[in-house]
C-alpha positions as CSV (number, residue, x, y, z in Angstrom):
1,M,0.0,0.0,0.0
2,N,0.9,3.7,-0.4
3,R,3.2,3.1,-3.5
4,L,1.8,6.4,-4.8
5,A,1.7,8.3,-1.6
6,G,2.0,12.1,-2.3
7,R,1.5,11.7,-6.0
8,V,-1.3,13.3,-8.1
9,A,-2.8,11.6,-11.1
10,M,-5.2,12.4,-13.9
11,V,-6.9,9.5,-15.7
12,T,-9.0,10.1,-18.8
13,G,-12.0,8.0,-19.5
14,G,-12.1,7.2,-15.8
15,G,-15.8,6.8,-15.3
16,R,-16.1,3.2,-16.5
17,G,-14.2,0.0,-17.3
18,I,-10.4,0.0,-17.4
19,G,-10.2,3.7,-16.5
20,R,-12.3,3.3,-13.5
21,K,-10.2,0.4,-12.2
22,I,-7.0,2.4,-12.7
23,V,-8.5,5.3,-10.7
24,E,-9.4,2.9,-7.9
25,S,-6.0,1.2,-7.9
26,F,-4.1,4.5,-7.9
27,A,-6.3,6.0,-5.1
28,R,-5.9,2.9,-2.9
29,E,-2.1,3.2,-3.3
30,G,-2.3,6.7,-1.8
31,A,-2.5,8.9,-4.9
32,K,-4.9,11.9,-5.3
33,V,-6.8,11.2,-8.5
34,C,-8.7,13.4,-10.9
35,F,-10.6,11.5,-13.5
36,I,-12.4,12.8,-16.5
37,D,-15.1,11.5,-18.8
38,I,-17.9,12.7,-21.0
39,H,-20.4,10.2,-19.5
40,E,-21.9,12.3,-16.7
41,E,-23.9,9.5,-15.0
42,A,-20.9,7.1,-14.8
43,L,-18.6,9.9,-13.7
44,S,-20.9,11.0,-10.9
45,A,-21.6,7.4,-9.7
46,T,-18.0,6.5,-9.7
47,E,-17.0,9.7,-7.8
48,T,-19.7,9.1,-5.2
49,E,-18.8,5.5,-4.6
50,F,-15.1,6.1,-4.3
51,R,-15.5,9.0,-1.9
52,K,-17.7,6.9,0.3
53,Q,-14.8,4.5,0.5
54,G,-12.5,7.3,1.7
55,L,-10.5,7.7,-1.6
56,D,-9.2,11.1,-2.5
57,V,-10.7,11.6,-5.9
58,F,-12.6,14.2,-7.9
59,A,-14.4,14.0,-11.2
60,C,-14.4,16.4,-14.1
61,M,-16.7,16.4,-17.1
62,A,-14.3,17.1,-20.0
63,D,-13.8,16.1,-23.7
64,V,-10.2,15.1,-24.3
65,T,-10.4,16.5,-27.8
66,N,-11.1,20.0,-26.6
67,R,-7.9,21.8,-25.6
68,A,-9.7,24.4,-23.5
69,Q,-11.5,21.8,-21.4
70,V,-8.3,19.8,-20.9
71,E,-6.4,23.0,-19.9
72,K,-9.2,23.9,-17.4
73,T,-9.0,20.4,-15.9
74,V,-5.3,20.5,-15.4
75,D,-5.5,24.0,-13.9
76,S,-8.1,22.7,-11.5
77,I,-5.8,19.9,-10.5
78,I,-2.9,22.3,-9.9
79,A,-5.1,24.7,-7.9
80,R,-6.5,21.8,-5.8
81,W,-3.3,19.8,-5.2
82,G,-0.4,21.9,-6.4
83,R,1.1,19.4,-8.8
84,L,0.5,16.7,-11.5
85,D,2.7,13.6,-11.4
86,I,0.9,11.0,-13.5
87,L,-1.2,11.1,-16.6
88,V,-3.1,8.0,-18.0
89,N,-4.4,8.5,-21.5
90,N,-7.2,5.9,-21.4
91,A,-10.2,7.6,-23.0
92,G,-11.3,5.8,-26.2
93,L,-14.1,4.5,-28.3
94,I,-14.6,2.0,-31.1
95,R,-16.4,2.4,-34.5
96,D,-15.7,-1.0,-35.9
97,N,-16.3,-1.9,-39.6
98,L,-14.7,-3.4,-42.6
99,L,-12.7,-1.0,-44.6
100,F,-15.2,-0.8,-47.5
101,K,-18.0,0.0,-45.1
102,M,-16.1,2.4,-42.8
103,T,-17.4,6.0,-43.0
104,D,-15.4,9.2,-42.7
105,D,-17.1,9.8,-39.3
106,D,-16.1,6.3,-38.1
107,W,-12.5,7.1,-39.0
108,H,-12.3,10.7,-37.6
109,Q,-14.1,10.0,-34.3
110,V,-11.6,7.2,-33.4
111,L,-8.6,9.2,-34.6
112,N,-9.7,12.3,-32.6
113,V,-10.4,10.7,-29.3
114,H,-7.4,8.3,-29.2
115,L,-4.7,10.2,-30.9
116,T,-5.7,13.9,-30.7
117,G,-6.9,13.4,-27.1
118,S,-3.7,11.8,-26.0
119,F,-1.7,14.5,-27.8
120,L,-3.6,17.3,-26.1
121,C,-3.5,15.8,-22.6
122,S,0.2,14.9,-22.8
123,Q,1.2,18.3,-24.2
124,I,-0.7,20.1,-21.5
125,A,0.3,17.8,-18.6
126,Q,4.0,17.8,-19.5
127,T,4.2,21.6,-19.0
128,Q,3.7,21.0,-15.3
129,M,5.7,17.8,-15.2
130,V,8.7,19.6,-16.7
131,K,8.5,22.3,-14.0
132,Q,8.6,19.5,-11.4
133,N,11.3,17.6,-13.2
134,Y,9.1,14.5,-12.6
135,G,6.3,12.8,-14.4
136,R,4.8,9.5,-15.6
137,I,2.8,9.4,-18.8
138,I,1.0,6.1,-19.6
139,Q,-0.8,5.5,-22.9
140,L,-3.4,2.8,-23.5
141,S,-2.6,1.1,-26.7
142,S,-4.0,-2.4,-27.7
143,T,-3.0,-5.7,-29.3
144,S,-5.1,-4.4,-32.2
145,A,-2.1,-2.2,-33.0
146,L,-0.7,-5.3,-34.7
147,G,-3.8,-5.4,-37.0
148,N,-7.3,-6.7,-36.5
149,R,-10.1,-7.4,-39.0
150,G,-12.8,-4.7,-38.9
151,Q,-10.7,-2.3,-37.0
152,A,-8.6,-0.3,-39.5
153,N,-9.3,2.9,-37.6
154,Y,-8.7,1.5,-34.1
155,A,-5.6,-0.5,-35.2
156,A,-4.1,2.7,-36.8
157,V,-4.6,4.8,-33.8
158,K,-3.3,2.2,-31.3
159,A,-0.2,1.7,-33.4
160,G,0.1,5.5,-33.6
161,L,0.0,5.7,-29.8
162,Q,3.0,3.3,-29.6
163,G,5.1,5.6,-31.8
164,F,3.8,8.6,-29.9
165,T,4.9,6.9,-26.6
166,K,8.4,6.2,-27.9
167,T,8.8,9.8,-29.1
168,L,7.7,11.3,-25.8
169,A,10.1,9.0,-24.0
170,I,13.0,10.4,-26.1
171,E,11.9,14.0,-25.8
172,L,10.9,14.1,-22.1
173,G,13.3,11.7,-20.4
174,R,15.8,14.4,-19.6
175,Y,13.1,16.1,-17.5
176,G,12.5,13.1,-15.3
177,I,9.4,12.1,-17.2
178,T,8.9,8.6,-18.4
179,C,6.3,7.5,-21.0
180,N,5.2,4.0,-21.5
181,A,2.3,2.2,-23.1
182,I,0.1,-0.7,-22.1
183,A,-1.4,-2.8,-24.9
184,P,-4.3,-4.9,-23.5
185,G,-5.7,-8.0,-25.3
186,F,-9.3,-8.9,-24.9
187,I,-10.6,-7.3,-21.6
188,E,-14.1,-7.6,-20.1
189,T,-15.6,-4.1,-20.4
190,D,-18.7,-2.4,-21.6
191,M,-17.0,-1.9,-24.9
192,T,-16.3,-5.6,-25.4
193,R,-19.8,-6.5,-24.2
194,A,-21.1,-4.2,-26.9
195,T,-19.0,-6.1,-29.5
196,A,-20.6,-9.4,-28.5
197,E,-24.1,-7.8,-28.7
198,R,-23.4,-6.5,-32.2
199,M,-22.4,-10.1,-33.2
200,G,-25.7,-11.4,-31.8
201,I,-24.1,-13.7,-29.2
202,S,-24.1,-13.7,-25.4
203,F,-21.0,-12.3,-23.7
204,S,-20.5,-15.4,-21.7
205,D,-20.3,-17.5,-24.9
206,F,-18.2,-14.9,-26.6
207,S,-15.6,-14.7,-23.8
208,A,-15.6,-18.5,-23.3
209,E,-14.7,-19.0,-26.9
210,L,-12.0,-16.3,-26.9
211,G,-10.6,-17.7,-23.6
212,K,-9.8,-21.0,-25.3
213,Q,-7.5,-19.1,-27.7
214,I,-5.5,-17.4,-24.9
215,P,-2.7,-19.3,-23.3
216,V,-3.7,-18.5,-19.7
217,G,-7.2,-19.8,-20.5
218,R,-9.3,-16.7,-19.8
219,I,-10.0,-13.2,-21.0
220,G,-8.6,-10.3,-19.1
221,K,-10.3,-8.1,-16.5
222,P,-9.8,-4.4,-15.9
223,E,-7.7,-5.0,-12.9
224,D,-5.1,-6.8,-15.0
225,V,-4.5,-3.6,-16.9
226,A,-4.7,-1.5,-13.7
227,H,-1.8,-3.6,-12.2
228,A,0.3,-2.7,-15.2
229,A,-0.6,1.0,-15.0
230,L,0.3,1.0,-11.3
231,F,3.7,-0.4,-12.1
232,F,4.4,2.2,-14.7
233,A,3.2,5.0,-12.3
234,S,5.4,3.8,-9.5
235,E,9.0,4.3,-8.6
236,E,9.8,0.7,-9.5
237,S,9.6,1.6,-13.2
238,S,11.8,4.7,-13.1
239,F,14.4,3.2,-15.5
240,I,11.8,1.9,-17.9
241,N,10.9,4.3,-20.7
242,G,9.4,4.1,-24.1
243,Q,8.2,0.6,-23.7
244,V,5.0,-1.2,-24.7
245,L,3.7,-3.8,-22.3
246,Y,1.3,-6.3,-23.8
247,V,-1.3,-7.4,-21.2
248,A,-2.9,-10.2,-23.2
249,G,-2.5,-13.6,-21.4
250,G,0.1,-14.8,-23.9
251,P,2.6,-13.7,-26.6
252,V,1.2,-11.6,-29.4
253,G,2.4,-10.6,-32.9
């Protein structure tokens, strides 16, 4: 416990799924955590639940693709806690389709949230981190970065985030800031449940079939990703920079 005592974190897309579990994990390890989302109901419910548990968190409604909203959020964090040590770029969405069916909107929405959102949050957060000569930036990539049928948009942005991660590691390392990425495999979330629903099968059947293809014999859970994020956020990872950690239950690629 208290591996993040005294640290301040911002987690995007923190109202649900993987982001929510990362918020909880960081807060239980002593961090003060601001989490942002565009889903007001999930945001409010998560904040209420965590505060009842005594966790030091606060929620902000913000769109990661809107520079002014991100700047306002970071300003609020600095005003409240005086610093910003950890950024987790987790916000995302999917608009899956085969290439010949994919619309311009499908492409641009995924590009904007994953890539533009991560760019804006990282650029704004690093200003404070450079002043402190300390920071941890963690990107959420995916095994889809290696290519996945029906996900030309998602695969492109997740691969892009890996290149973005390595570039930030090179540029910011001299300021005491590390940047690493986590690439989850199939994780049980609302997003993956929606995938099963679109395919017309139950999630239990869907996950059971996928689990057979994963060496550890099961699909992942949000806490599996949160454990990796906690490692990259902690002092134990201080000499690890520009890396991509696949959290997928087996080798990929």
